[in-house]
C-alpha positions as CSV (number, residue, x, y, z in Angstrom):
1,X,63.2,46.7,-48.2
2,X,59.9,45.7,-50.0
3,X,60.1,42.6,-51.9
4,X,57.6,41.4,-54.5
5,X,56.9,37.8,-55.7
6,X,57.2,38.0,-59.5
7,X,54.9,38.4,-62.0
8,X,52.7,35.1,-61.9
9,X,52.3,33.8,-58.9
10,X,51.0,35.2,-55.6
11,X,51.0,39.1,-55.9
12,X,52.3,39.7,-52.4
13,X,54.5,42.5,-51.3
14,X,56.7,41.7,-47.9
15,X,59.3,43.6,-46.1
16,X,62.3,42.8,-43.9
17,X,60.1,40.3,-41.5
18,X,59.8,36.9,-43.0
19,X,56.5,35.4,-44.7
20,X,54.0,38.8,-45.1
21,X,53.4,42.0,-45.0
22,X,52.6,44.5,-42.7
23,X,53.1,42.0,-40.0
24,X,52.8,44.2,-36.8
25,X,49.2,44.8,-36.3
26,X,48.3,47.4,-33.5
27,X,47.4,45.8,-29.6
28,X,45.3,47.0,-27.2
29,X,47.0,49.7,-24.7
30,X,44.0,51.4,-23.9
31,X,44.6,52.9,-20.4
32,X,48.8,53.2,-21.0
33,X,50.9,55.3,-22.3
34,X,52.1,54.5,-26.1
35,X,55.9,54.5,-25.7
36,X,56.5,51.7,-28.6
37,X,58.1,49.5,-26.0
38,X,54.9,47.1,-27.0
39,X,56.1,46.7,-30.4
40,X,59.7,46.3,-29.7
41,X,58.9,43.3,-27.6
42,X,56.5,42.3,-30.0
43,X,59.6,42.3,-32.7
44,X,62.0,40.6,-30.6
45,X,59.9,37.7,-29.5
46,X,58.5,37.0,-33.2
47,X,62.1,37.0,-34.1
48,X,62.9,34.3,-31.2
49,X,59.7,32.1,-31.4
50,X,60.4,31.7,-35.1
51,X,64.0,30.9,-34.9
52,X,64.2,29.3,-31.6
53,X,60.9,27.9,-30.8
54,X,59.0,28.5,-27.7
55,X,60.7,26.3,-25.3
56,X,64.0,27.6,-26.4
57,X,62.9,31.4,-26.1
58,X,63.4,32.6,-22.3
59,X,61.3,36.0,-21.4
60,X,64.8,37.5,-20.3
61,X,66.4,36.8,-23.6
62,X,63.0,38.5,-25.1
63,X,63.3,41.8,-23.1
64,X,67.1,42.0,-22.7
65,X,67.1,42.3,-26.9
66,X,63.7,44.6,-26.8
67,X,65.9,46.6,-24.3
68,X,63.5,46.5,-21.1
69,X,62.7,44.3,-18.3
70,X,60.5,41.7,-17.2
71,X,57.6,44.7,-15.5
72,X,58.0,46.2,-18.8
73,X,56.5,43.4,-20.5
74,X,54.2,42.4,-18.1
75,X,52.8,45.6,-18.3
76,X,51.7,45.1,-21.9
77,X,51.5,40.8,-22.2
78,X,50.5,38.2,-20.1
79,X,53.9,36.4,-19.9
80,X,55.7,34.5,-22.3
81,X,52.5,32.3,-23.4
82,X,50.6,35.3,-23.6
83,X,53.0,36.6,-26.2
84,X,53.2,33.5,-27.6
85,X,49.4,33.1,-28.4
86,X,49.7,36.4,-30.2
87,X,52.6,35.8,-32.0
88,X,50.8,32.4,-33.4
89,X,47.8,34.6,-34.0
90,X,49.2,37.2,-36.0
91,X,51.3,34.7,-38.2
92,X,48.8,32.3,-39.2
93,X,45.6,34.9,-39.7
94,X,48.2,37.5,-41.8
95,X,49.5,34.6,-44.0
96,X,46.0,33.3,-44.6
97,X,44.4,36.1,-45.5
98,X,47.1,37.3,-47.9
99,X,47.1,33.9,-49.5
100,X,43.2,33.3,-49.6
101,X,43.1,37.1,-50.9
102,X,45.4,36.0,-53.6
103,X,43.6,33.1,-54.4
104,X,40.6,34.9,-55.0
105,X,42.5,36.0,-58.2
106,X,43.2,32.6,-59.6
107,X,41.4,31.0,-62.6
108,X,40.8,27.9,-60.7
109,X,41.8,25.8,-57.6
110,X,44.7,23.6,-59.1
111,X,45.8,27.4,-60.1
112,X,45.5,28.4,-56.5
113,X,47.1,26.0,-55.1
114,X,50.0,26.2,-57.8
115,X,50.6,30.2,-56.8
116,X,50.5,29.3,-53.1
117,X,53.1,26.7,-53.7
118,X,55.4,29.0,-55.9
119,X,54.8,31.7,-53.7
120,X,56.5,29.4,-50.8
121,X,58.8,27.9,-53.1
122,X,60.4,31.9,-53.5
123,X,60.5,32.3,-49.5
124,X,62.4,29.1,-49.3
125,X,65.2,30.3,-51.9
126,X,66.1,33.0,-49.1
127,X,66.9,30.5,-46.0
128,X,68.6,33.2,-44.0
129,X,65.0,34.5,-43.6
130,X,62.5,31.9,-44.1
131,X,62.6,29.0,-41.9
132,X,59.8,26.9,-42.9
133,X,55.6,27.3,-41.4
134,X,55.8,29.1,-38.5
135,X,53.0,27.1,-37.3
136,X,54.4,23.5,-38.0
137,X,57.7,24.6,-36.4
138,X,56.1,26.0,-33.1
139,X,54.1,22.5,-32.7
140,X,57.3,20.5,-33.4
141,X,59.4,22.5,-31.1
142,X,56.9,22.7,-28.3
143,X,56.7,19.6,-25.8
144,X,53.5,17.3,-25.4
145,X,53.3,18.2,-21.8
146,X,52.6,21.7,-23.2
147,X,49.2,21.1,-23.6
148,X,47.5,24.4,-23.2
149,X,50.0,25.5,-26.0
150,X,49.7,22.3,-28.2
151,X,45.6,22.8,-27.6
152,X,46.0,26.2,-29.1
153,X,48.5,25.1,-31.7
154,X,45.4,22.8,-32.9
155,X,43.2,25.6,-33.1
156,X,45.5,27.6,-35.7
157,X,45.8,24.1,-37.8
158,X,41.8,23.6,-38.0
159,X,42.0,27.4,-38.9
160,X,43.7,26.4,-42.1
161,X,41.7,23.6,-42.8
162,X,38.1,25.6,-42.2
163,X,39.6,28.8,-44.4
164,X,40.6,26.4,-47.6
165,X,37.5,24.6,-47.1
166,X,35.2,27.7,-47.7
167,X,37.3,28.8,-50.5
168,X,37.0,25.2,-52.3
169,X,33.3,25.0,-51.5
170,X,33.0,28.9,-53.1
171,X,34.6,27.6,-56.4
172,X,32.1,24.8,-56.6
173,X,29.5,27.0,-55.8
174,X,30.6,29.0,-58.6
175,X,30.8,26.1,-61.2
176,X,35.0,26.2,-61.2
177,X,35.3,23.0,-59.8
178,X,33.7,19.4,-60.1
179,X,31.8,18.4,-57.1
180,X,33.4,14.8,-57.4
181,X,35.5,15.3,-54.4
182,X,34.3,16.5,-51.0
183,X,36.0,20.1,-50.2
184,X,37.0,18.8,-46.9
185,X,39.5,16.1,-48.4
186,X,40.9,18.7,-50.9
187,X,41.2,20.5,-48.1
188,X,43.1,18.1,-46.2
189,X,45.2,17.1,-49.3
190,X,46.4,20.6,-49.8
191,X,47.5,21.1,-46.4
192,X,49.8,17.6,-46.7
193,X,51.5,18.5,-49.7
194,X,52.2,22.0,-48.7
195,X,53.6,21.0,-45.4
196,X,55.1,18.3,-47.0
197,X,56.6,19.9,-49.4
198,X,58.3,22.1,-47.0
199,X,59.3,19.4,-44.5
200,X,61.0,17.7,-47.6
201,X,63.0,20.8,-48.5
202,X,64.2,21.5,-45.2
203,X,65.6,17.9,-44.9
204,X,67.2,17.8,-48.1
205,X,67.5,21.4,-49.2
206,X,65.9,20.9,-52.7
207,X,63.4,22.9,-54.1
208,X,62.2,20.7,-56.5
209,X,59.7,19.0,-53.7
210,X,57.4,22.0,-54.3
211,X,56.7,21.6,-58.2
212,X,56.4,18.0,-56.8
213,X,53.7,19.2,-54.5
214,X,51.8,21.0,-57.3
215,X,51.8,17.9,-59.7
216,X,50.7,15.7,-56.8
217,X,47.8,17.8,-55.6
218,X,46.5,18.1,-59.8
219,X,46.6,14.5,-59.9
220,X,44.3,14.1,-56.8
221,X,42.0,16.6,-58.4
222,X,42.2,14.4,-61.8
223,X,41.5,11.1,-60.0
């Protein structure tokens, strides 16, 4: 079943996988028989990583849910870490692309951020499907000693900031935003407000933190 975010907010359509549409991208299976097993493994790994985190999800659980075995998984993927990296890359890139595409339809940076926050707020209305930011969750659920995975997560976070900086600079160049604040500073404030609202919603269950985040960012633009 498809769900469309209400008019006036982000015009993003997404399906049963929480957070975005068209999630399952085709992977490179050159020279391998395309049986659909790779997509089943990705689907089960995605659901488990999102709900349980990296450490609490085991290879055996993934292959059991996908109806295969470990050799079947290793025929397509480089183990659990390889699956986790693909999971993070797709989750991160897909949501960024869709949010930024919708942001291009906004009248201003303030309007863009309000649309982004309201979209996230709409997702949070269904906590059975939405469990917060997948990248932030993964970071919190991955021990510090998992340095390779932590470094990869940090790269994902940097992608958010880089994309937002590029968007803000484009708005500045178009004369839609005054240059009284550095683009990098505004991007950081966006991320602080966005992630802070999600965290406080998860702690308290209160949706009004998303509205407060919009006001906080608007204040940052005005000061």
